N, C-alpha and C positions, 0 to 999 in steps of 0.2 A: 843308117847308123844302127849298130847292133847293141841294144841296151840290155844290160845284165841286171836282173833284179829278182827278188824273192818275195813271197807273201805269206801271211798267216791267216788262218781261217777265222771266221767270225766267232768271237768269244761267246756270243749268245748261243750258237749251236754247241760249242764246246761245253758251256755251262749246262745245257740241257743234257748232254751226254754224261757229264759228271754227276748230275743229280740223279740220273737213272741207273748208275752202276749198281749191280747186285753184289752179293757176297763174293762172287768170282766172275769177272767180266773181261772180255777181250777189248783192248783199245779199239774204238770204232775206226773204220776206214774213213779218213778225212779227204774231202775233195781237194784237188790240186789248185795251186794258184793259176792265174789266167795267162801265164807266159811259159815259154819253153824252159825246161830244166837246163841247167848248165851241163855241158858235157864233162866227163872226167878230165879231158885235156884242158878245158877252160878253168876248171877248179884248180888243177895242179899249177897251171900257169899263173893264176892269181896268187896262189900261196907262194910260189917261187918269187914273183915280183915283190911281194910284201917282205919276204925274208931278205932279199937282196937290199931293198930300201932300208930295212932295219939295220943290216950290217953296215951299210954306208953311213947311216945316222950315228951309229956307235963309233965308227971310225972317225967321225968328225968331232968327237968329244962331247956330244950332247948328253946331258944328265938324264939318267933314267930312274932317279930316286925322287924326282919332283913331280908335281901335278901339272898336267897339261890342260889348260883351260880352253874349252872348245866352244865357239859361238854357234848357236842355233837360232835361225830366223823362224819364228812361229807364224804360220799362216792359218787363219781360222775361217772356215766356211760358215756363212750365216745366210739367213733369208734376205731378200732384197730390201726389206724395211729395217734391217740391222738387228732383228731379233733372232733368238736361238743361238746355237753354236756353243763351243767349248768355253766354259767360264774361266776367267783368270785364276780363280781360287783352285779349280780342278787342275788347270795347267801347271801352276806352281807346285801343287801337291804331288802330281804325278812325276814331274821332272825332278823334284827333290828326292823322291824314293828311287827313281832311276839312277840318279847320281850316287846313291849309297852303294849301288852294285858295281860302279865303275872305279872304285878305289880298292887297292889291294896292298896291304903293308905300307900304307901312307903315300902311295903314289898311284897314278893311273890318269884317267880322263875325268874332268868335271865340266859339265855343260852349263853355259850361261846364255841368256837370251840376248840376241842382238837387237838394238833399238830401244825405244822407250814405250812403244805400243806394238801389239801384233799387227801383221798385215791382214786386214779383214777383207774377205772376198764375199761380197753381198750379192748373191745370185740364187734366185729361187730354184732354178733348174739344177744347178750343181749341188745345192743344199739337199734337195730331195733325192737325187740319184747321181752320185759322182761317177763318171765313166771309169771303167776298169778294163784294161790299163788306161792311164789318164790321157794318153795321146798329147794333144796340144792344149788341154784344158787349163794348165797352169803355166804354160810357156810364157816367159816374160815376167813371172812373179818371183823367180828365184833371186835370192841375194847371191852375189858372186864372191862374197868374202866370208861365207858361213855355211854350215850345214843348213838344210831347209827341211822343216817338218810341217806337214799339212794335216790339220785336224778336220776330218771329214764326218759329216753327219751319217750318211749311208752310201754304200757303193752300189753301182748298178748290178753287180754280181753279188747276190745275197750271201754267198758263203765266204766272202772275203772280209776279213776284219782288219787287215793292215798289210802293207808290203813296203819293201825298201830296196835300194839299189846297192849292188856291190861296188867297190872302188873302180873308178874309170876316170880317164882324163877328160871329163866332160861335166858341165854344170848339173845336168840331170842326175848324175850319180850321187849328188849330195842330198837327194830327196828321200824322205820316208813319209809314209801315209798311215795315219792312225784313225780308226773309226771310233767316234765318240757318241754317236746318236743312240746306239743300243748298248748301254753299258750298265753293269751292275755296280758293285762297290768301286769307287775311283781308285782304291788301292790296287785293284787288279791291273789297271792300266800302267801304274807305276812299277808294280812288282813283276809284271810279265810281258805285257804287249809292247810298251815303249822300249825297255831294255832289249827285248828280243829283236825289234826292228833295227835299233841302232847297232846291235851286234852284227846284223847283216851288212850295215853300212861300213863296218870295220872288219869285214872279211870272215865273219863266223858263219858256219853252215849248221843245218839241223843235225842233231846228234844221230839221227837215223839215216843220214846221208843226203846226197844231192837230189832231193825230191820234196814235195810238199805233202807227204803222207799218202801219196798215191802209189808208192812202190815200197819195197822192203830193202833192208840193208844187206850188203855183202860183206860187211866188216866181221872179222872173226873175234871171238871172245878172248882168245889167248893174247898175252903180251910177251915181249921178248922174242926168242927164236920162233920163227914161223908166223909172227904177227903181221897183219896187213893194215894196221891202224894208221899208218902214215900215208896210205894210198886209197883207202876206202873209208866209208862212213863220213865223219866230218874232218878227217885227216889230222886229228888230234888224239894222241895216245892216252892221255889221262882222263878222257871221257869214255866210259865203258860202252861197249857195243850196245846199240839200242834196237830191240826187236819190234819196235812200233809197227803195227799193221801186219805182223806175222801171225799165222795160224798157231794157236796154242799159247800165245802170250796173254797172260791174265793180270788183272789188278785186284787187290782186295782193299776194302775200306773199313775194316773192323775197328780201327782206332779213330775213325773220323777223317783221316787223311789217306789219300791213295798210296798204296805200297805195291811193289811188284811181288806177285804171288810166287814164292819159291817152288810151288808145285806145278808151275806152268810147264807145258810140254814142248814149247818152242825151243829149237836147237839151231846152232850155226852149222856151217858146212862140215865141221869136224865133229858134230854131235855134242858140242858143249852147251850147257844151259846158260842162259843169259842172266845178268844181274845189272840192269841199266840204272842210271841215275835219274830217278823220278823228279828230283828237285831242280835239274839243270834248266836254266832259262831258255836254252835253245832246243828243248824237247817239246813234245806236244801233250804234256800231262798237266793236270791241275793240282799241283802240290800245295801243301800248307806253308812251305818255305821255299826259297829260290836262291840259286847261286850260279856262279861261273867257276870253272876250274882254273888252276894256275896256267895250264896250257892255253886256255881260251884267253886269259889276260895277255899272255905273250902274243897270241895271234892278233888280238886287237891292237897291241902296240905296233906290230908289223903293218897292220892295215892303216894305222895312223901315219906311220912313216911313209907308206906308199902314197897316201893322199897328200902328204906334205911335199911330194915330188911333182905333183900335177901342176900344170900351168894354165889350164882352162878356168880355174877358180883358185881362190886362196881361202885360208881359214884364219884371217887376221882381222875380222870385224872388231873394232875396239870396244872395250867395256864402257858403259855409260858412266859419266861423272855424276854419281848420285851422292848427295849428302848422307853421311853415315847416320844410322839410327843412334839415338842417345838415351840416357836415363834408363838403361836396361835394369829391370827390377825382377825379383823372384818372389813368388808367394807359394807356400806349400799348403796343400789341402790333402792330408793323408800322404799318400805316395804320389799324388798328382802335383807336378811342378808347373806352375803357371808363370809364363814370362810376359812382361809388359814393357813397352818401349815407347819412346817419343818418335813419331814419324816426322822427319824434318824435310822430306823430299816431295816433289811433285812430278818427278820423271822416273820413278821406279816402276818396273813391270810386276813387282811382287817381292816377296822376301823368302829366302831359305833360312831355316833354323838349323844350326849345326851344333853338335854335341861331341864332347870328348872326355875321357877320364884324365887327360893331361892338359895343362894350360898352354902347351906349345905345339903339340903334334896330335895326330889322330882324329881330327875333326871330321865328322861324317854328317851329311845332311839327313835329318830325320823327318822333316816336314816342310811344306811350303804354304804360304798364305798369299792372298790377293793384295793388290796395291791398297795403300791407306790403312791396312790392318795394323793393329798395335798390340795384339795379344795372341798367345798360343799356349795351349796346355799339353804338356808331355805326359801321355798316359802310359808310356812304356818304360818309364824309369823304375828301377827296382832298388830295394834296400838289401844289404848295406852297400852303398856306393857313394863315391864323390864325383860329381859331374861339373864340367865347365860348359857354358853355353855362350854362343855368339849369334848375331843376326847379320845376314848378308843380303843386300838387294840382289834379286835374281838376274838382273841384267848387268852385274858387275863381277869382278874377280876378287881381288884382295884389297882394292883401294878404298872400299867403302864399308869395311867391317865395323860392327859396333865394338865397344869395349867388352871384355869378358866379365862374366858373373858366374859364381860357383855356388854349389849347394851340396850339403852332405845329407844323404838319406841313411839314417840309422834306424834302430828300433824305436826311436822317438819320432812320432809323426804328428803333424798338425793338419786338422781339417777345418777349412775356412767356409763359413756360410754367412754371407753379408758382412756384418761387423762383429761376428762371433767366431772365436777360435776354440776348437775342441782339441785338447792336448792328450795324446796317448803315449804310453810307455809299457815295456814288458813287465808283467806281474812278477813280484819277488817271492811269491809263495803265500800260503795260508797265514792269516794273521798279520801280515805286513801292513804298515802304514807308510805314507809318503809325504814329502814336503816338496812343493813346486815353487820356484821363483820365476818371475817374469818382469820384463821392463821394456821400455822403448830403447832401441839400440843407442849406445853412448850415454844413456841416462846413468847418473852415479848411484842410483838407489834401486834396489830390487823390491818388487812387491812379493810378499811371501804368503803362500796358502799352506798351512800345516795340517797334519793329522788326517790326511785323505785316506779313506779306507778302500777306495777303488783306484785302479791304475789309469784313470782318466779324469779330466776336469775341464769344464768350459769356462771361458773368459768372455764376458759380454761387453757390449758398448765400446769396442775399440775404435780408434780414430782412423778414418780412411787416409790413404796416402802416407801410411806410417809403417816402419819396419820395427818389429818386436823380436825379442829373443827370450828363450826360456830354458830352464834346466830343472832336473829332478834328482832327488836322492831318497833312499830309504831312510825312514826316521831312525836316528842314531848313527847313521853313517857319516863319515867325514868327507866323502867325495861325492860330487855331483856328476851326473851324466849330462853332457851338453856343454855349452848352450847350442841350440839350433835356432835359426831365425825364420821368421815368416813375415809377410807384408800383407796389410789390408789394402787392397786396391781402391782407387777412387770408384765409388759405386755408381753403376748405371741406374738411372731412375727407373722405378718399376711402375707398372699399370698406367701407361699413357692412354689418354682417352680424349676424344674430340666431341664437342657439342655444337654443331654448326647451325647458324641461322641464315638469313638472306644476305646480310652485308657484314656479318660478324661471326665469330666462333670463339667459344670458350675451350681452352686446352687445359688439361689437368694431368698430374702425375703424383706419385707417392713422394713424401718428404720424410721418410723414416730414418734418414741418416743424419745425426746431429752435426751441425757445423758445416755441412757441405752445401755450397751454393750451386746455382744452376745457370746454364746458358741455353737459350732457345734459338732455333733458327727455323725460318719458314719461307715458303715461296709458292708461287703458282706453278702447277705441274707444267714442265717444259721450259720454265724460266731458268737460265743457268746461274742466276745470281740469288744468293740467300739474303734475306733480311735477318740480322742477328740481334737478339735481345739479350744482352749480357747482365751479369750481376743480379740475378733474381735471388732473393733471400733464401736462407736455409729452411724457413717455414713457409715459403711461398710456393705452393704446389699447383699453381694455376696461373693462367695468363689469358687475357681477352684480346683477340685480334679484332680490330674495327676497320671500317673503310674498305672492306673487301668487295670484290665484284660479284654480283649475283650469278648463280648458275655456273660457277667456276670451280675447277678442281685445284686443291691446294695440298701441299705436303709439308710435314714438319718433323723435327726431331728435337730432343732435349738431352743434355749431357750433365753429369755431375762435375763440378769444378772444385778441386781441393786446394789449388794454389795457382798463382799466375801462369805456371808452366806445366801443371799436371791436371789433366782432366780424364774423366772416364770416356769410354766409347759413347757415341751417340746411341740412343735407342734405335731400334729398327724403324724404318721409314713409316710414318703414320700419314694417312691420307684422309681427306674429307672433301666434300663438295658443298659449296654454299647453295642455298636454296633460291629458287625464283620467288617472285611475289605470288605465292600459291593461293588458290581459292580455299575458302573455309571447307572443312571436311566434317564427316559424321553429323550431317544435318538430322536433327531429331525434333519431335513434337510431343508435348505432354499437355495435360489439362485442357483437352479440346472440349469446349462447351458449345452452346448454341450460337453464340455470337463472338467468341474469343478463342484464342489458342496461345500457348506459350511455346515460342520457337527458340531453339538453342543449337549451338554448333561448336566445333573445335577449331583451334588454330594450331598448326603444327610447329610453330615457334613463336616466341615472344619478341616483339620489336617495338620500341618506344615510337609513338606516333602512328602506329598502324591502326586503321579504322576499317569498319565493315559496312557495306551497303547491302541491304536486303530488299527484295521486291516480291510481291505476292499478288495473285489475282485468282478469280474463279476460273476453273478450267473451261476453256471454250471461249473466253472473252479475250479481247485484244489488249486492253490497257492494263498496265502494271501500277500498283501502288508502291511507291519507292520510299524507303526509310534510309537516310544517309548518316554518315559520320557517327556510327555507333562505336563506342569505345569498350563495350562489354561484349560478351559472347552469348547473350540471350536477349530476347525481346518479346513482349506480349502484344499481340495484335488484337484489336477489338473492332466492334462495329461490323462484324461479319453477318452473313445471311445464314439462317439455320438450314440444315440438310443440304449443304452445298459443298462440292469437292473443290478444294483450293490447291494450287501449286505455289511453291516459293523457292527462291534461289538466293544465294549470297555471293558476294565478291569482296576481295581485299583491296584496300588502297594503301600502298607502302610509300615510304619516303622517297624522294627523288622523282616523284611523278609516276612511279610504276604502279600498275594495277593488274590484278589477275582477271581471267575470264570469270563469268558467273559459274557457279557450281551447277551440277546437274540438279534438276528439279526434285524436290521432296513434296509429298502430297499428304493432305489430311482432309477429313470431311467433318464439317461442323454438325453437331448433333445435340439435341436435348435428350439426354440419356434416359433410357427406359429403366425404371426401378427393377431390381433383381433381388433374389434371395427371399422370396415371399415365405413367411413363416407364421405359425399360429400357436397359441397356447389356449386350448379350449376346455371349458367345463360344461356343466349341464345346461346353463342358460347364458353363458357369456364366452367371449373369446378376446384375446389380445393379439392383434395383427401387427406384423412388423415387416420391414423391407429395408433395402439400402441402395445407394447409388454407387456404382463402380467408378471410382475416381472422385474428383472434386464436384461438390454440388454447386449449382449456380447460385450466386449471391441473390438473396431475396426470393428464392424459388418457393413454390408451394406444391402440394400434392392433392390429387383428387382420387378418392377411394370409392369404388362401386362394389356392392355385394347384392346377392339375391339367393333365394332358395333354389336349388337345382330343379329345373322344370318351369320356373317362373319366367315370364318374359320381361318383367319390369325390374330395372336396377334401382337400388337405393343408392344415392350419391351423397358423398360427404366431401365438400370442397374446401380449399384454402387451408389445408393442414400444413402447419409449419414444422412438423417433426415427422420422423419415419416410423411412427407406430400409432395405433388407435385401438381403443377397446370398445367392443360392442356388448351391450348387456340386454337383459330382458328377452332373450331369445327362447323360443320353444325348444324343448329337449328332443333329442333323436331326430334332428332335421339336418340334412346335408346342405351346405351353402357353397357357392362359388364366389370368388372375389378377384378383383384386379385393381391395379393402381397405375397412375401415370403422373409424370412430373410436368408442372407448369413452370417453364424456365423464365418466361416473361409473358407479357400480355399477348405477344404475337408468336410465341414459340412454345409449343407443347410437344411432349414425346408421344409416341404410340403407347397404348395401354400395354401393361406387362402381360405375359402369358397368364392364363387363369390358374388360380390355386383353389383348393377346396378345404373345408373343415366340416366336422359333424359335431353338433352339440350332443353331449351324452353324459351320463353319470359315469365318470371315469373309474374303472375298477383298479384295484391294487394288482399289479402284475406279479407273477410268481417270483421274478428276480428281485422284487422290491418288498417281499414279505420275509421277516426274519424272526428268530427266536433266540433269546439269550438268558443269562442269569438263571439257568435251570438248577433247581435244588431237588431234594428228595420229595418235596411237596408243592413246589411252585415253579413258575416260569414266566418270563416277560415276553409278550408278543409286541413287535413294533413294525411299522410299515411306512412307505413313502409313496405319495401320490398327490397330484395337483387337483384340487377341487375347490368349490366355492366355500366361503365361510358359512358355517351352520350345517355343513354336510356331516352326517353321522355314519357310523360303521357298525356292522354286526359280525361278531366272531362266534364260531362254534368249534368245539373240540371233543374228542372221544379217544378212548384207548384204541390202538390200531387193531383192526379186525372186528370191532364191535359194529353191529348193524345200525344202531341208533346213535345219534348225536346226543351225548349225555348232558351237555351244557351248551346253551346259547346265550350270548351276552349281546344285548341290543343297545342302540342309542349311545354308542361310544362317540364322544366328541374328539376332535383333533384340530390341529392347525390346518391351514390351507395346503400344506405340503406333506403332512404325515402325522402319526400318532403312535401311542403305545397302550398296552393293557397288561396288568399283572394278574395271572391266574394262580390261585392258591388252593390249598386243601386237596392237592392231587395225591394219588397213591404212589408210594415209592416203587422204584424199579419197574416202571411201566412206560411203554412206548406209546406216544400220542401222535395223532394227526389232527391238523386244524385247518380251518378255512376262514376267509374274511370276504365281506362284500360291502359295497358302498350303498348308502341309502340317501338319495338326493331329495326325496320328498316321500310322503306316505304312499304315493303310487309309483314312484320311479326308483328302482334299485338296479345295481349291476348284478351280474352273475357272481357266484362265489368263486374265489381264487384260493387254491391250496398253498399253504406254507410248508416249510420243511418239517419232517418228523423230528421228535425229540424224545428223549428217555429221561424220566425223573430219577435222580440219584443225588446223594450228598457228595459233591465233588471235592476231590483233594485239591487244595490250593496250589497254584502254579505262579510263576513270575516272581519268585522271591528275590528281593534285591536290597542292598544296603543303600539307603538314601544319604546318610552322612554318619560320620563317626567322630568322637572326641577322645580325650584321654581316659574318660571313665564312662562313656555312654555311646549309644548307637541308635539311629532311627532306621527302622525296618519297614518294608512294605511288600505287598503281594497283590495279585489281581483279585477283584471282588468276585465272590463265588455265588451270588444269588440274592434273592429278596428275603429280608427278615432273618438272615443267618447271623451267627456269631462265630467267633474264632477262639481256639485255644492255641497259645504260643508257648513253646518251651525252648530254653537255651542252657548251655553249659560251656565251661572252658574246654577247649580242645584237649582231648586226652583223658578227660574225667568221665565218670559214669552217671553221676547224679544230675538230674535236670532241675532247673528252676522254672516253674510254670506260671503263666499269666492267662487266666481263663475268662470266658464270656466277653471277649473284646468285640465291641460293636462296629468297629471300623477295620478297614483292611490295611492298617498301619499301626505301629506302636513304637514307643521310645523306651529304651533300656537305660538304666542308670546304675550307679554304684558298682561299676565294673572295674576290673583291674586294668591299669594302664599297660600298653605294650603287650597285650595278651590276645591270643587267638580264641575265638568263640565259634561254636556251631549252633544252629537253630533250626527248628521245624515249626510248622503250623498246620492245624487241621480245621475243618469246617464242622460246625454244629448247626444242623438244619432245624427249621421251625417245628418239625414233628419229633424232635429229639434224636433224630438219626445223626451219626457222626461219620465223617469221612476218615480215611486213613491219614496218618501224618504225611506231610510232603517229604520229598527228598531233602536231605540235609544241605543247608547253605551255611556259609562261613563268612567271618569278617575278623579284622584285627583292630583293636583299639590303638590309638596313638601312644607312644611312650611319653612318660613324664620327663620331658627334656629340660635342659637348663635354658632359661629365657635369654634372648639376646638383649644387650643393654648398652646404654650410653648416657652421657651427662650433657645437660643443656642449660642455657641461660644462667651462666655463672656470674655472680656479682661479688661485692666485697664480703657479704655475710649471708649469701644464699646460693642455692643451686637446685636445679630440677633434675631428678633422677628419672630415667625412662627405660622401659623394657618392652619387648615384644614376646608374646607367647601365643603360638598358633594351636588351633584345635583344642582349646580348653573347653571344659564344660561350664554350666552356669554356676556351679559351686567351686570351681577352681579358683584358688587364691594365690597371692604372692607374699613372700616375706623378704624384707631387705634388712641389711645391717650395715652400719657405717661407723667410721672412727677417723680421727686424725692419724696421719701416717706416723708410725712409731709407737702409738698407744697400744695398750694390751687389750682393753675391754671394748667390746662392740656395743653400740646402741642398736637395738633390734625393733623393727616394726612389723607386725604380723597381720594376717587376714586382710591383705590389700586386694581390692577387687581388680580383676584382670579384664581389660577391654578385649572382646573377642576379635582376634586378627587385626588389632589396632594397637597404637602406642598407649601404654599405661604409664602414668607419671606419679611422682611423689616429690613434694617440695621440702627441702631442708632449709631451715631459717636459723637465725642467731648464730651463724658460723663466725669464726674469727677471720679477719682479713689477712691476705698474704699467707695463707696456711694451706698445706697439702692435706687432702683427705683421700680416703679410699672407701669403696663400698662394694657390696656383693648382693646378688639376688638369687632366690630359688623359687621354684613353683611348688605349691601345696596342692597336689592333685586330688587328695582325699584325706580323711582323718588319719589314714595309716600310710599314705604314700607321699613322698616328696622327692624332688630332684636334688642333686648336689648343688651347693652354692656355685655361682659363677666365679670365674677368676676375678681378682680385684680390679676395679676400674678407678684410676686415680684422677683427681682434679685438684686445682689450686684456686682458692678464692682470690679475687682481685685485690690489689692494694687499695687501702682506703682513699677515697677521693676527697681531698681536703677542700677543694674549690669547685663548686658546681656552678657553671656559667654557660651561657649560650655562645656557640661558635658561628652560628648563622641563623637566619630567619627560618621559621618552619613550624610544623605542628609540635605540640607539647610532648606527644608520645613518640615522636621520631627520635630514635636513639642518637642519630648522627648530629642532632642539633646541640647536644650537650657535651661538655668537656669530659665528663666521666664515662661517656659511652653508654649511658643508661638513662632512663627517665628519673626525674627527681623523686625522692621519698620524703615521708613526713618529717624526717630528722634533718633534712638538708636545708641549708641556707642558700637560696638561689639568687645568683647575680644575673639580672637580665641586661644583655647588651644589644639584643636584636628583637625585632617584633616576633611574637609567638601567637599561635592560634590554639585554643583549647578545643579539641574535637567535640562533636555532638555527643551529649550524654556522658561525657568523660569527667571523672572526679580527679582533680589535681590537688595533692596534699603536700605541703612543704612547711618547714619551720618558719621561714620568713623570706621576703623578697627584697632585694637591694637594687636600686637604680643608680647609674652614673648620670645619665641623662634620660629624659622622658622617652620611653619606647612604648608602642601600642601593644596591648594584650587584648586579643579578640576572643569572645566567648561565642561558640556556636550553640544551637538550640539545645537546652538541657545541660550544658556544661557548667561545672562548678569548680571553684578554687578555694581550698580550705587551708588557712594559715594556723599553725599550731604554736605560735610564739607565746 
């Protein structure tokens, strides 16, 4: 049998070629397919047969303005275990794109899949290297009532990417082969490879003629008279002559898409330059867009007519009866159009999404999705446009179409993120504001958002599974633009997570969508049946699986549920594996002592009833000591032998009788720890020795200390020390000792002695770094030093002008504390640099060497560190650094901007208080030093401060009764002589009653009580601050209050304390003028004086006096 077929080269190689094209590149010579090229006679015969079949079809009255639905039986090569192979998502996507090229002016061919599942060919050998040509590899797999397309992982010939058979009256001719194992974007399969191979099936040839890129075309460029386009090239005259593989034919890629270079030098036989169609699907270029010509559509119709005359096979495989998708919904997210639908089928092979600008005609497939998919987002929709969408199962024709849904894309766009919608519209110009209205579709009432200054607004917290609409207008306009609608889909739960244990697992997910419930399903991996947990509440973001099998893989998913019929997609498949009864891990030891140790470990999961068993033994011994049924993860072992290496292990006991193996051994060595960190603090005749134990000390332990003079063979031993320090006294000076210490952990366990440490008794000198001088004036200085020595140690200081050969002054027998001292040197000459030294005298015969201190120069120093300690309205507290011994200070100040100073001289301290200043005023001040010899420093740099203004006090009224009220006010930053003045009157009166010179509580509430007021009367009052005899604030605004109405009947309303206002009917405590009617028991508090006019009883009620309480009757 002479099989007629064609092939296409591997798109991997073509991609490499495409990516390597330079600014001007010749199309690379492509290797041929693996079969003979058709002869010109065979090509012409096939074309003539097709044309004849087409004429006969037309003569029969067949309509050519309708779509011919063409079945394709998909065959997918996989590995023997069923893995690998072309996915159904990619298959549907590529075929949908292919279908979009096989429609022209509303008619043409549309392919649908025959059957409910592909024919899977599970064969490792064929998957890894499919023979080319296929020979008998797929014989017997072809459907005899459909076209047959095989999706191959790789061909045995690496340069082949696909091939197909031309029409012939034999089943093999229905085959096409597509390589899918080495593939870039899946769109390339649908845009180029698949429509190219199906083109061969329907009698299309390469645009460069009857070859696979291994020869050049003989077709002339010219059309009309002298043209040979009907006999050469692809025998179609509306496809330009293609110079592919000709010398001098170049491409350019300056725009990012390949274009034929008009400067190419390739010419046809008549010397004419070529202008090929780079975008033609039957060419060998890699364009950005793809197309067939009208002539190619006609040729494919002829090829279809020819195939319909064949008898060896038919093309009448029936479409599957698939329940149509329902509840088609649209959601806009900007210009992204998202479709969702209800998948009602179990026998679909996938879905094609079709779009048209008309509700009745012009539907073109734009994408394909896998079976069970329920959503698709159209990323290629553009505004302004009105689109209609429908969804078709990919193994049907017209009998299972969804209903239509339409959407208008205008300048108004909606971007959806979760349950938030961002509304956008074109700006109306500078200064424009907008009004947006939105609502649930069919709701009678709009929600209005007015006075928006930007051309966008976000609406939050929208309900899932709800369609909204919105419209917008410029403020002041009568016309809205819109409405446009959008839908909030049922939200897929976010952040699924698994926490497995041995026989259980906790599953969790986000519950951020209000009102949306959840449905969970789970199963063991490999189990075809799901266990479904429905109706999980809107706030229930977790679920615990129990009764699971240990060491088993499980998978689960959760979906949002918005109504009984509307749910979100399930989350991506989540997997986890339950654990076995695992041995404890991370075995650790701490607090290892001579006879005990603290052992602890980790459990990788918590399980009720799980216990731990541990065992331990001395390394090298046979028998274990076992401790069972531990419910904690730590255990203290005791009774161990000192200086012994132990090993220990742990195992888990789980419910159901399961237990782990013992863990690997962990080791520790018991030890009576050797003291560390030996330290000393030594003087001439004594030392304080100290040490520590690294870690925990043994309970009841003691220490043994040994010391001796270096060179002596005999240790002095001090035993049974209960602390980590010890003082030795009465030692001879200038002797070096060595010492050591060990720990006695018990009667039978002692540590080794520590490494030896040493100390030398000596008269400790003052080091240079611990000798200082300060408070230097023109005639004095203070020396001070830090050193550790014994009580009673004295010091000798000597000093002299720098450069002098003799020490002019020596001061001996200076006393100090055990850690340091000081000495004031006076009577020094001014402007002189001195050096000084100090030495320690420990006894009449033992002294240290002299140590030099830092040089200093006598001078009367200018004060520094000027600062404001505090300020008031008329005063300020100032301070500066002390400048020496026996000095005084002169301070001067003035208002900022004035020239005259006010002076305060002979101040004995380095601080001073100023008074009688003006409020709210800036001042500047200086200070100088007067030294004991009468020398003066210069004045310091000017410092400044501002007094607080004399402001109006804050005020309020408290404790208002029938005839009294407490007036209160706050005044901050007042001086000690700041006073307040109040005035008050009944509202409407002319004259004020004034009270002056009231003391102000500093930064606290000040009060004044008004008495003898009229009841049920309105009063007003004001307050001002008297900051000085000449300064006062303005009066405050009037504060009004009204005295209470006279209480005619004072009686108890409940039992309680006499001074509890809630006890009395008048809401106040009784006064001396009240007649009190006691109806309840009352208690007069400790030391309280209760004064009333008289007391009346209806019945006897108790009155209780606490210690010191009194009741005065004024009747």
